[in-house]
N, C-alpha and C positions, 0 to 999 in steps of 0.2 A: 296133720289134718289135710290130706290131699284134696278133699272136696272144697275146702275153704280156699286153698291155694288156686284151684281151678277157677272158682268164683271170682276171686280178687283179680286174676289175670283177665278174665272176660270183662269185668267191670272197667279195669284199666284200658283195655282195648276199645271198649265202647266210648270211654271218655276221650281217648285220643281221636277217634273218628269224629266225635262231637266237636272237639277243638278244631280239627281240620276243616270240617264243614263250615263252622263259624268264620274261620279265617278266609275260606273261599268266598263266603257271602260278603265279608268285609271288602274283599277285592272288588266285588261286583258293585259296591257302593262307593268306590274311590280309594280304598286302601284302609290304612289304620285310622284310629280315632283322632280327633282334632287335638293337636298338641300345643295350641295356642296358649300363651301364658296370660292373655288378657281376660279370660273367663274365670269364673270361680272354680276353685279346685273341688273335686268330689271328696277330697280327703278333709275338707273343712279348713280351719285356720292353721293347721299345723301339718302340711302334707309330708314333710320329711319325717316327723315323729310317727305319723300314721303308717307310712311305708316301712319304716324301721321296725315298728312293732309287729307288722304283718310278716315281715321277712324273719324276724327272730323267733316268731312263734309258729312258723310253718311246720306242720307235722310231717311233711315229706322229708324235710331236712333232718328232723329228729330220727325218723325211721331209717334214713340212709346212713347217718353216722352211727346209729345203734347197731345196724347190720354189719357195717364195716369194722367198727371198733371191737365187736365181740370176738373177732378173729385174732386180735392183737393184744388185748388186755388180759392179763392172767386172772382166772376166776377167783384166786385167793389173794388178789391185790388189796393193798390196804385202803382204808377209807380216804386217807390223804392223797393217795395216788389218784383215786377217782375224782376228788375235788380239784386237784391240779389239772387233770385232763379236761374236766368240764370248764374250768376257767380258761384254759388255753383255747378250747374250741369257741367259747363265747368271745374272747378277745379277737380271735382271727375272724369270726363272723361279723363282729362289730366293725372291724377295720374294712373288710371286703365290702360289706353292705354300705358303709359310709362312702367308700371310694366309688362304688357303682352308682350310688345316688348322685354324688357330685359330678361324675363323668357324664352320665346320661341326662342330666338336667342342664348341661352346658348348651348354649345357643347353637353352636356348630354341630353338635351331635343331634340335637333336636331337628335341625334343618335337614341333616342327612337322613334321619328316619322319615321325616315328612316327604322328602323327595323320593325315597325308595319304598314308601308305604305300600303301593300297589303290588310291586314285585315281591316284597317281603311277605305279604298276605298270601300271594300265590304260592310262593316257595314253601312257607310253613303249613299251608293248607294241604299241599300235596304230601309233604313229609309226615305230618301228624296222621292224616288219613291212611297213608301207606303203612306207617308203622302200626297203627291200630288194626288194619287188615291182616298184616303179618303176624301179629301177636294172636289175634282171634283164630287165624288159620292154624297156627302152631298148636293152640290149645284144642281146637275142634278136630284136627286130624288124628289125635289120640283116641277119639271115640269112634272113628270109622275104620 
């Protein structure tokens, strides 16, 4: 379905530009969000559980793994093979997300992010906006 593919690419490009503009706006207001641990967490009483569930149910990850794995898993693979692969992916994702949560919640890393917030917002704003424009240009040049 080529028209759906084009639409998805344009929506993705617009989303990247949106993220880039938001990052640049954040830089204008001093950088990233406040990372102080003294305030109430927007995740409620269980921020680790909330973050973990968000990461594990991320549809982008499912689509990414699905698109990659279809090239390597035999179509006539047994049900047990599929279960083992799903369990392995779940275990690896659990380990990596736990490591990332613990690492990025450490005081030293939080302080480094706080110190670099302005420049990180500028960098990611430029990168996201630029990537969005490149993707949109690539899609639209096929029409002209």
